[in-house]
Structures are given as structure tokens and as C-alpha cells.
C-alpha positions in Angstrom: 15.6 -135.0 -135.6 14.8 -137.4 -138.4 11.3 -138.5 -139.5 11.4 -141.8 -137.5 12.5 -140.0 -134.3 9.8 -137.3 -134.8 7.1 -139.9 -135.1 8.2 -141.6 -131.9 8.4 -138.2 -130.1 4.9 -137.2 -131.2 3.5 -140.6 -130.2 4.9 -140.6 -126.7 4.2 -136.9 -126.2 0.5 -137.7 -126.8 0.5 -140.8 -124.7 1.8 -139.2 -121.4 -1.6 -138.9 -119.8 -2.4 -142.6 -120.5 0.9 -143.9 -119.2 0.6 -141.8 -116.1 -2.9 -143.2 -115.4 -1.4 -146.7 -115.7 1.4 -146.0 -113.2 -1.0 -144.4 -110.8 -3.0 -147.6 -110.7 0.3 -149.4 -110.1 0.9 -147.1 -107.0 -2.6 -147.6 -105.7 -2.2 -151.4 -105.7 1.0 -151.2 -103.7 3.4 -151.2 -106.7 2.9 -154.9 -106.9 1.9 -155.2 -110.6 4.2 -157.1 -113.0 5.6 -153.8 -114.3 7.1 -152.7 -111.0 8.2 -156.1 -110.0 10.3 -156.6 -113.1 11.6 -153.0 -113.1 12.9 -153.6 -109.6 14.4 -157.0 -110.5 16.1 -155.5 -113.6 17.6 -152.6 -111.7 18.8 -154.9 -108.9 21.0 -156.7 -111.4 23.0 -153.5 -111.9 24.4 -153.6 -108.3 24.1 -149.8 -108.0 25.8 -148.3 -104.9 25.7 -144.8 -103.4 27.9 -142.4 -105.4 27.5 -144.3 -108.7 26.7 -142.6 -112.1 23.6 -144.2 -113.7 22.1 -143.6 -117.1 18.4 -144.4 -117.7 18.0 -144.7 -121.5 14.6 -143.6 -122.8 13.5 -142.9 -119.3 10.1 -141.6 -120.2 8.2 -140.1 -117.2 10.9 -141.4 -114.8 9.2 -144.6 -113.6 12.5 -146.1 -112.8 13.8 -143.2 -110.8 12.3 -144.1 -107.4 13.8 -147.5 -107.6 17.2 -146.3 -108.7 17.3 -143.6 -106.0 16.7 -146.2 -103.3 20.2 -147.5 -104.3 21.8 -144.1 -104.9 20.3 -142.5 -101.8 20.4 -139.1 -103.6 24.2 -139.3 -104.2 26.2 -139.8 -107.4 24.3 -138.9 -110.5 21.3 -140.2 -112.3 20.8 -139.1 -115.9 17.5 -139.7 -117.7 17.6 -139.3 -121.5 14.4 -139.3 -123.6 13.2 -137.9 -126.9 9.7 -137.1 -125.5 9.5 -133.5 -124.2 6.2 -134.1 -122.5 7.4 -137.2 -120.7 10.4 -135.4 -119.3 8.1 -132.6 -118.0 6.4 -135.2 -115.9 9.7 -136.7 -114.9 10.9 -133.3 -113.8 7.9 -132.7 -111.6 8.5 -136.1 -109.9 12.1 -135.2 -109.3 11.1 -131.9 -107.6 8.4 -133.7 -105.6 10.9 -136.2 -104.2 13.6 -133.6 -103.7 16.2 -135.5 -105.6 19.2 -133.2 -106.3 21.3 -135.7 -108.3 19.1 -136.0 -111.3 19.8 -134.6 -114.8 17.1 -134.8 -117.5 18.2 -134.7 -121.2 15.7 -134.2 -124.0 17.5 -136.0 -126.8 17.9 -139.2 -128.7 20.3 -141.6 -127.0 22.2 -142.0 -130.3 22.9 -138.2 -130.2 23.7 -137.9 -126.5 27.3 -136.9 -125.8 27.9 -136.3 -122.1 31.7 -136.4 -122.2 32.0 -139.1 -119.5 31.1 -142.7 -118.9 28.7 -144.4 -116.5 29.0 -147.1 -113.9 25.6 -148.5 -114.9 23.2 -148.1 -117.7 19.5 -149.2 -117.7 17.0 -149.5 -120.5 13.4 -150.7 -119.8 10.9 -151.5 -122.6 12.6 -149.2 -125.1 15.0 -150.9 -127.5 12.1 -152.3 -129.4 10.9 -148.6 -129.9 14.1 -146.5 -130.4 14.3 -146.0 -134.2 18.0 -146.7 -134.7 18.3 -149.4 -132.1 21.7 -150.7 -133.5 23.3 -147.2 -133.0 21.6 -147.1 -129.6 23.3 -150.3 -128.5 26.6 -149.0 -129.8 26.2 -145.8 -127.9 25.2 -147.7 -124.7 28.4 -149.7 -125.0 30.5 -146.6 -125.6 29.0 -144.7 -122.6 29.6 -147.6 -120.2 32.8 -147.7 -118.1 35.0 -150.8 -118.4 33.5 -153.4 -116.0 30.3 -151.3 -115.9 27.0 -153.1 -116.1 24.1 -152.7 -118.6 20.7 -154.2 -117.9 17.5 -154.1 -119.9 13.9 -155.2 -119.5 12.6 -156.3 -122.9 9.4 -157.4 -124.6 8.7 -160.6 -126.5 5.9 -162.8 -127.6 5.1 -165.7 -125.3 5.9 -169.2 -126.2 3.9 -170.7 -123.4 0.4 -172.1 -123.7 -2.2 -170.7 -123.2 -0.6 -167.2 -123.2 0.7 -167.6 -126.8 -2.9 -167.6 -128.0 -3.0 -163.9 -127.2 0.1 -163.1 -129.3 -1.8 -161.8 -132.4 -3.7 -159.3 -130.2 -0.5 -158.3 -128.5 1.3 -157.8 -131.8 -1.4 -155.5 -133.0 -1.2 -153.4 -129.8 2.6 -153.3 -130.1 2.4 -152.1 -133.7 0.2 -149.2 -132.7 2.8 -148.2 -130.1 5.6 -148.4 -132.7 7.1 -151.5 -130.8 9.0 -153.8 -133.1 9.6 -157.3 -131.8 11.4 -158.5 -135.0 14.7 -156.8 -134.0 17.7 -159.0 -133.1 18.4 -157.1 -129.9 19.8 -160.0 -127.9 22.1 -161.0 -130.7 23.5 -157.4 -131.1 24.1 -157.1 -127.4 26.0 -160.4 -127.4 28.1 -159.2 -130.3 29.1 -156.0 -128.4 29.5 -157.3 -124.9 30.1 -161.0 -125.3 28.6 -163.3 -122.7 25.2 -162.5 -121.2 25.6 -162.8 -117.4 21.9 -162.7 -116.5 18.9 -163.7 -118.5 15.4 -164.3 -117.2 12.0 -164.7 -118.7 9.1 -163.4 -116.7 5.4 -162.5 -116.7 3.9 -165.3 -118.8 7.1 -165.3 -120.9 6.3 -161.9 -122.4 9.1 -160.0 -120.8 12.8 -160.8 -120.4 15.6 -159.4 -118.2 19.1 -159.2 -119.6 22.3 -158.1 -117.9 25.9 -157.8 -119.3 29.2 -156.4 -118.1 31.5 -154.5 -120.3 35.0 -156.0 -120.8 37.9 -154.2 -119.2 
């Protein structure tokens, strides 16, 4: 593990309690906050069906799993990869709590993950602005996806809409403390690997975006 990866691991190992508190509030309010709404919308673009193989890149504490499993119905395979050991401990407890038997958790960087097979669908939510070597991460996502497989991501951006853009300086400071880098050309790199973007949507005051692509045959 290099220095950049170690920094991210330590940061997100420490922040597990905070993130869990946030998602508990999400559950209390009926999972109707912007975070869950757009996770659901992003996952829906993948067209996951029972029996599919799905990879959740930088899965964290497994906040996408419940939504993905509604599509898989505890069939096929769901692999969650994350560099944070503490996050995966929480994810593992949630897997046991729900009785999902098709989930594999991998404590590793996505760029070093070598499963030996490809996936029908790959998901990445709110992470490509954090993963240290995001260019290699995008390359690996492309390599791990089956021909005609789908990749979808939920990304972060600064708002261009008034009055929400007036909060951009505050948001930038918060992102920097969380090792979130909005200066990366993520969309451009994905276009260069996959070609045409099939689905693109801005949401939540223009501060999130949803992107979906299909791998060429």
C-alpha cells in the first residue's frame, strides 16, 4: 500500500462512526434523503437482474448493498471492494444481519484487485474523486467489465446554479478535508475508455451527477 492509499485508508477507517450516524438518519427519515434517492437512481441504470455478477467499487460500509440485493434477490454474486478495513467490518455485519449469502468483501484497492473473472455490472458511488490513482481505477473498471456490461457512477461536482453556487467555497473546503478532488477529468477519461456516455443526469442542486456507459463488444 503506497502513502496516498494509506492516507485514504486511515481517513475512512476513522470516519466510519460518523458515516454510519449519517446513514442511520437516512433510514429514520424513510430513506428519502438525496443520498438514497440518487444511489437508487444510479443503480437502476445498470439493469441488474437475478443471477448477475456485480462489483461495487469502494463500497465503504455497504450502503449500496440493500438496493443492489433488491435486484439480485440473493442470487448471482455481489463483490464489494474497499481499502478501509473498518468500513468493511461494518459492511460484513450488515451482510450477516440481512442474511445475504451471495456477497464477497475484498479489503484491497480497486487498482490491485484481480478476481480472475469479469462482471455484468460495475458500480462506483462518490469515490472516483477520492481513489488516489483514479486513472488506473477507471482502466481496471473497464478491464473487469464484460463486453456489453454496464458501468454506472454517482459523482460529485460544484453547482453552477444560483443560489447554490454561492456555497461552493464552503463545499470545496469540506471536500478537501475528506480528500475529495473535484479537479479530476473523470468524465473525459471514462469517455476515452468507453466511448459514448449513454446516461448523464445532474441532480441535487446540480452538485451530484449520474453517469452510465456500456462496454463495447
